[in-house]
N, C-alpha and C positions, 0 to 999 in steps of 0.2 A: 298205233292206237294211243289215244290220250285218256287220262282218267281224272275224275273229280270226286272228292269226298262227298258221300251222300248222308251217312249217319253212322252211328255205332250199332253193333249187333243187338246190344241190350235195349236199344230204343224201340225195337219192334218185337212184341211178344208173339208167341206161337198163335197162328190163325188171326193175326191182327193186320189191319191195313193202316199205314201211316203216310201222310203226305210229307215229303222232304224237299228241301231246296239246297242246291249246291251254292258254293260261294259266288259263282258268276250268275246266279239267278235262275238256273234251270230247275223246273219243278217236276217231280214225279211221285207216284205212289209206290210204296214198297210193301210187298206181301210176304209174310213169313209162313211157309208151309212145312212145319215140322223141322225147322232149322235150315231149310232151303229157301233162299231169298230170290224174289222176282221183282223187277221194276217195270212200271208201265206209265203211260201218260197220266197226268194228274186228274184230268177232267173227262167225263163220259163223252164219247163222240156224238151222242144224241143231242143233248141240250146243255152241255158244259157243267153238269152237276159234279161236284167234287167226289171222286171215287173213294176217298178215304172215309166218307160217310156211308159207304155201302156195306154189304154183307159178304163175309168170306168164311167158307167152311173148311178151308184147307186145300180145296181143289178147284172150286168155282167162285169167281168174283161176281157179285150181283149189285148192280146200281139200284139203290133203294127207291129212286123216283119212278122209273118206268119198267123196272125189272129186266133190263137188258143184262145178259150174262156172258161170261167169257171163261175159257179154260186158262187157269193161272200159269200153266207151264208154257203155253204158246201164245196166248192172247187171242186165240181164235174165237169167233163169235159162236154162241150157243143159243138154241131156242129162237126167240123173236129178235135177237140182236142182229142188226143189219151191217155192222162194220166191225173189223177187228180192232184191238188195242195196239197202239204203237208200243213195242217192247224195247227195253233198254237192257243191255248186258251188264250184270252186276258182278263185281269181283270182290271176294272176301280176303282181307289181309289182316290177320290177327282178330281184333275186335271191331274192325272198321269195314264198311261197305263202300265200294267205289263204283261209279258208273263209267263204263268204257265206251268211247265213241271214236269213230274214225277221225283222223286229223282234219278231214274236210267232208262236208256233206255231199260234195259233188259225186263222189264214188257211190253214194247211196241213192242218187237221183235216178228214178226209173227211166227218165228221158235219155240218159247217157249210159245206160247199161248195155254191155256188149260192144263198146267201142274199143279200138286198138289202144295199146299202152301209150304209144307216141301221141296220138290224138288226144287221149284223156289228159296226158301230161301238159300238152299245149293249152288245153282248156283250163286246167288247174292254174296255169300262170296268169290267165285272164281274170280269175275270180278274186274279188276284193271283199274281205270280211267286214261287216258293219254291225254295230250294236245299237239297239233302239230301246229306250226306256218304256215302262208300262204306259200305255195310251199314246205312245209316239206314233206319228204318221210316217209311213214309208213313202207313199205317194197319194196324190189326190186326183179327183176327177178333173180331167182337162190338162194334167201335167204331160210333158213330152214323154213318149213311150220309147226311150232310147235303150233302157236296160231292163233285164228281167232278173228275178231273184230266186234263190233256193233257200229254203228254211233249214237252219242248222239246229236251233233250239228256240223254245218259246211258243207263242200262240198268236196267230194273225187272224183278224176278222176282216171281212170284206163288206163294205157298205156301198149301196147303189142309190142313185137319185141325186138330187141337188138341194143345197141349203137345208131348210127345215124338214125336207121330205126324204132325207137320207134314211135308209133302213138296212138292217143286216141282210146279207145275201144268203146266209145259212151254210157257208162252207168253212171247214176246218182242215188245216193242213197237218201232215206228219213230217218228220225229219226227211229231208231229201226231196220234198215235193217242190215243184216249180210254180211260180206265179208271176204275173206281169208279162205273160208270154207273147203279147202282141208286139213286143220288141223284136221278135223273130219273123214278123210278117210285114211285107211291104204295104204301103199305103194305109197303115194303121198308126198314125202319128201321135194320137192322144189317148190318155187313160179314160176308161169308162167306169171306173170304180175307185173307191178309197180303200187303201190297205192300212189298217191300224193294229198296233200291237196290244194285245190284251194282258200281256205280262212282258217282263224284260225278255227281249228276243235277239237272236243272232242270225244274220242272213249272209249269203254270198251274193254280191252284186256282179252281174256280167253284162257287158255291152253286146247288144244283139248283132250289130254289124261285124264286130271283131270275131264273134263266135261263128258267124256265117262264113267268114273268110277262112277260118280254120277248117270248117267242114267242107268247103269247096276244094281244099287241097287233099281231102280224103273222101272221095265220092261214096265209098261203101259206108263209112261212118255217117256221112251226111244223109244217106238214105235211111239209116236206122233212126236218126234223130227226127227227120221229117215225118217218118211214119208214126213215131211216138207222139209228135206234135199234133198230127192229124187226129190221133185217138184222143188226145187231151181236148182238142177243140170239139170233137164229137161229144165228149162228156159234158162240156160246157153247154152245148146246144140241148143236151138232154136234161140239163139243170142240176148236175151233181159234180161240177168242177169249179175251181176258183175263177172269178172274173179277172180280166187283165187290166 
């Protein structure tokens, strides 16, 4: 596990929400529930409203804009909320709060859950970490679709269309989620969307052909990944998954 300083305990009063940023640009909202601290994504998954502007009664976090609500201990949606909050494990050391994250988001990626240790290690060796600034473009419409990406931290927005007609696709990713997935599909050589970072972001870049070679050597793991990819594409066709 890796850890990054988030804030000091005294910076967040009881029943207060405070947006914090780590030294490497990761943003999260910290909630103080009677001296117990919880960390979540900084923006509402509905329309990117800052959650630090919301309402917190010590148990329930409410976005003030459209009244989506979540259980502060789990991030589970309540009432009309349609999506959970991404939760970050916080560790307290003295008067400081740290966020704990896995060394790599690959282990948190749903697409690779359930893989054998050797295959997962082989995939880890293929992953290349890249940092992008706020408003940085990861890929554009028409770019070669040779690599796919896994979000480690930050926020990525997908735009569809061309030129002046580009518009947000409405998808937001959590840590470990994969995008640019057409790099894993034959005869899909070009991007159909633009991926732009809305804050400083870290991603893992993986070459699709190299990953497929690893999976071919472990058919059982390959089946698990391809089944997960099929589910991801089904979500895309239904309109609630990131464009490639």
